[in-house]
C-alpha positions in Angstrom: 10.5 -12.1 -5.7 6.9 -13.4 -5.6 4.4 -10.7 -4.7 1.3 -12.8 -4.9 -1.2 -12.2 -2.1 -2.4 -9.3 0.2 -0.3 -6.7 1.8 -1.6 -4.2 4.3 -0.1 -0.6 3.8 0.1 0.0 7.5 -0.5 3.4 9.1 2.2 5.0 11.3 1.0 5.4 14.8 1.6 8.8 16.5 1.0 9.8 20.1 1.2 13.6 20.9 2.5 14.1 17.3 5.5 11.6 18.1 6.2 8.4 16.4 5.0 5.6 18.6 7.4 2.6 17.9 5.9 0.3 20.6 2.4 0.7 19.1 3.8 -0.1 15.6 5.4 -3.3 16.8 2.3 -4.5 18.7 0.2 -3.7 15.5 2.6 -5.7 13.3 2.6 -8.6 15.5 -1.2 -8.7 15.3 -1.2 -8.4 11.4 1.2 -11.3 11.3 -1.4 -13.5 13.1 -3.2 -13.4 9.8 -2.1 -14.8 6.3 -1.1 -11.5 4.9 2.0 -11.9 2.5 3.9 -9.2 4.2 3.9 -5.5 5.4 4.0 -2.3 3.4 5.5 0.5 5.7 5.6 4.2 4.7 3.1 4.0 2.0 0.4 6.7 1.5 -1.5 5.3 4.4 1.6 5.4 6.5 1.5 9.3 6.1 5.0 9.0 4.5 5.1 12.6 3.3 4.6 13.7 6.9 7.4 11.9 8.5 11.0 13.0 8.7 14.0 10.8 7.6 14.9 9.6 11.1 11.2 8.6 11.8 11.1 6.9 8.5 14.1 4.8 9.1 13.1 3.9 12.6 9.6 2.8 11.2 11.3 0.4 8.7 13.5 -0.9 11.4 10.7 -1.6 13.8 8.7 -3.4 11.2 11.7 -5.6 10.1 12.3 -6.6 13.6 8.8 -7.9 14.0 8.5 -9.5 10.5 10.1 -13.0 10.0 12.2 -13.5 7.0 9.5 -15.8 5.3 7.3 -12.6 4.8 8.1 -9.5 3.0 8.8 -5.9 4.1 8.2 -3.4 1.4 9.2 0.2 2.4 8.0 3.3 0.7 10.9 5.4 -0.4 9.5 7.8 -2.9 10.9 11.3 -2.6 10.8 14.3 -5.1 14.3 14.0 -6.3 16.1 11.0 -7.8 19.0 11.4 -5.4 16.9 11.6 -2.3 14.9 8.5 -3.4 18.2 6.5 -4.1 19.4 7.6 -0.6 16.1 6.5 1.0 16.1 3.1 -0.9 19.6 2.4 0.2 18.9 3.1 3.8 15.7 0.9 3.6 17.7 -1.9 2.2 20.3 -1.6 4.9 17.4 -1.7 7.5 16.1 -5.0 6.1 13.5 -4.1 3.6 13.1 -6.7 0.9 11.9 -4.3 -1.7 11.0 -0.5 -2.0 7.8 1.1 -3.2 8.6 4.2 -5.1 5.8 6.7 -5.9 6.0 9.1 -8.7 7.6 12.5 -8.2 4.8 15.1 -8.7 5.8 18.6 -7.6 6.9 19.7 -11.2 3.9 18.1 -12.8 4.2 19.5 -16.2 7.8 18.1 -16.4 6.9 14.5 -15.6 6.9 13.1 -19.1 7.6 9.5 -20.2 11.3 10.1 -20.7 11.7 11.7 -17.3 9.9 8.9 -15.6 11.9 6.3 -17.4 15.3 8.0 -16.5 14.2 8.5 -12.8 13.2 5.0 -12.1 16.0 3.6 -14.2 18.5 5.5 -12.1 16.9 4.3 -8.9 16.8 0.7 -10.0 20.5 0.8 -11.0 21.4 2.2 -7.5 19.1 0.3 -5.3 20.3 -2.9 -3.5 16.8 -4.3 -3.4 14.1 -4.6 -6.1 11.9 -1.6 -7.1 8.1 -1.6 -7.2 6.7 1.4 -9.2 3.9 3.3 -7.5 1.3 5.2 -9.2 -1.4 7.1 -7.2 -2.8 9.8 -9.4 -5.5 10.8 -7.1 -3.0 12.3 -4.6 0.0 13.2 -6.8 -1.8 14.7 -9.7 0.3 12.8 -12.2 0.0 9.4 -14.0 2.8 7.0 -14.9 2.1 6.4 -18.5 1.7 2.8 -19.7 4.5 3.2 -22.3 6.9 4.2 -19.4 5.8 1.2 -17.4 6.2 -1.0 -20.5 9.7 0.3 -20.8 10.7 0.0 -17.2 9.2 -3.5 -16.9 12.2 -4.8 -18.8 14.8 -3.6 -16.2 15.9 -6.7 -13.9 15.6 -4.7 -10.8 12.1 -3.3 -11.4 9.7 -6.2 -10.5 6.2 -4.8 -10.5 3.9 -1.9 -9.9 1.2 -0.7 -7.6 -1.7 0.9 -9.3 -3.9 2.7 -6.7 -6.7 3.8 -9.0 -10.0 2.0 -9.9 -9.7 2.3 -13.7 -9.8 -1.3 -14.7 -9.1 -0.4 -18.4 -5.8 1.2 -17.2 -5.1 -1.9 -15.0 -5.8 -4.1 -18.1 -3.4 -2.1 -20.2 -0.6 -2.4 -17.7 -1.0 -6.2 -17.5 -1.3 -6.5 -21.3 1.7 -4.4 -22.1 4.2 -5.7 -19.7 5.9 -9.1 -19.4 4.2 -12.0 -17.7 6.7 -11.9 -14.8 6.1 -8.2 -14.2 3.7 -8.1 -11.2 0.9 -5.8 -11.1 -0.6 -5.0 -7.5 -3.7 -2.9 -7.1 -4.6 -0.6 -4.2 -8.3 -0.2 -4.7 -10.2 -2.6 -2.5 -13.6 -2.1 -4.0 -12.2 -3.3 -7.3 -9.9 -6.1 -6.0 -12.1 -8.9 -7.4 -12.2 -7.3 -10.8 -8.5 -6.6 -11.0 -7.6 -10.2 -10.0 -9.7 -11.5 -12.7 -7.8 -9.3 -15.1 -4.6 -10.8 -14.0 -3.4 -8.6 -11.1 -0.9 -10.5 -8.8 -2.3 -9.2 -5.6 -3.3 -6.1 -3.6 -1.8 -3.5 -1.3 -5.0 -2.6 0.3 -5.8 -0.1 3.1 -8.9 -2.4 3.9 -6.4 -5.1 4.7 -5.2 -3.1 7.7 -8.6 -3.4 9.3 -10.0 -6.7 7.7 -7.0 -8.7 6.7 -8.6 -12.0 7.0 -11.5 -11.1 4.8 -9.2 -9.6 2.1 -7.0 -12.7 2.0 -10.2 -14.8 1.8 -11.3 -12.9 -1.3 -8.0 -13.3 -2.8 -8.1 -17.2 -2.1 -11.6 -17.5 -3.5 -10.6 -15.9 -6.8 -7.5 -18.2 -7.0 -9.6 -21.3 -6.4 -12.2 -20.1 -9.0 -15.0 -19.8 -6.5 -16.1 -16.6 -8.1 -19.7 -16.4 -7.0 -18.5 -16.4 -3.3 -15.7 -14.0 -4.2 -18.2 -11.5 -5.8 -20.5 -11.7 -2.8 -17.6 -11.0 -0.4 -16.4 -8.2 -2.5 -19.9 -6.5 -2.3 -19.9 -7.1 1.5 -16.5 -5.4 1.9 -17.2 -2.4 -0.3 -18.8 -0.1 2.3 -16.0 -0.3 4.7 -13.4 -0.1 2.0 -14.8 3.2 0.8 -15.1 4.6 4.2 -11.4 4.0 5.0 -10.1 5.3 1.7 -12.0 7.7 -0.5 -14.5 9.1 2.1 -12.3 9.5 5.2 -8.8 8.6 4.2 -6.0 8.1 6.7 -8.0 9.5 9.7 -10.8 7.2 9.0 -8.4 4.2 8.6 -6.7 5.0 11.9 -10.1 5.4 13.6 -11.3 2.1 12.2 -8.1 0.4 13.4 -8.7 1.8 16.9 -12.3 0.4 16.8 -11.2 -3.2 16.1 -8.4 -3.2 18.7 -5.3 -1.9 16.9 -3.5 1.2 18.0 -4.5 3.6 15.3 -3.0 6.6 17.0 -3.6 10.1 16.0 -3.3 11.4 12.4 -0.3 13.8 12.1 -1.3 17.5 11.6 -2.5 18.9 9.2 -4.6 15.8 9.2 -7.3 15.8 11.9 -9.1 13.1 13.8 -12.5 12.1 12.4 -15.9 13.3 13.7 -18.5 11.4 15.9 -20.5 11.0 12.8 -17.7 9.2 11.0 -17.1 6.9 13.9 -20.8 5.9 13.7 -20.4 5.2 10.0 -17.4 3.0 10.7 -19.0 1.2 13.6 -22.0 0.4 11.4 -19.8 -0.9 8.6 -17.6 -3.0 10.9 -20.8 -4.5 12.6 -22.2 -5.4 9.3 -19.1 -7.6 8.7 -19.6 -9.1 12.1 -16.3 -7.6 13.3 -16.2 -6.9 17.1 -16.0 -3.1 17.8 -14.7 -1.4 20.9 
């Protein structure tokens, strides 16, 4: 499975704290008007830890209904237990997911050693009907999937890649250097997308691509065609908005930005709360600087 390109990790729209399937479908249709490689549903920006199993399954089904077979649907299925992750991965496959994105378990942090991670992901890979993409997001989980564990797991035929959400390019370089050439590293930090591509990352699962998909794909294309000065300039232009919808304001900021550019962002699910008027002003400014129409 070829993971080259840009994937938006889409938010899950809620209305009155209920999953809004119609809004999700409309949003997906609009993302597919761009050249994104596919859709990631129920990642961190999809508020995956805040949805129940029935909502998760419905979200995957809705996305698959709207995404044609020539583009990928990647579903987040990470749970705290190996068994629950296997169950979620099997359901996702039955609903049409092409691959599953499996975040690290993290509740029992001190127990999450290299042998534990290797056993966890190996068991999932053996049981999953579709390929596995490892998912490391230390900033929210508080654990890090060690490079030796990734190097070991990269040899499994049903583990095809990894999403690394951090901005440590040394860590990204180690992942690329110590895994086989056909093991695909995707990054999740839009402000370092240019640098990661130069290191050999295959593509990106970027929150920014939800709001500015065309610009993210353009950055990817510029690097692939060795137009590096243009790529570096575009990266600098995108950085302010990228930071606002990730590190600064998180999922609520991402949803607010989507609403400003005509998607249905929906409300964040409590305990997350909508952003302030000051945040909206920051978002409007960053969007206007990219010449994006704002409602």
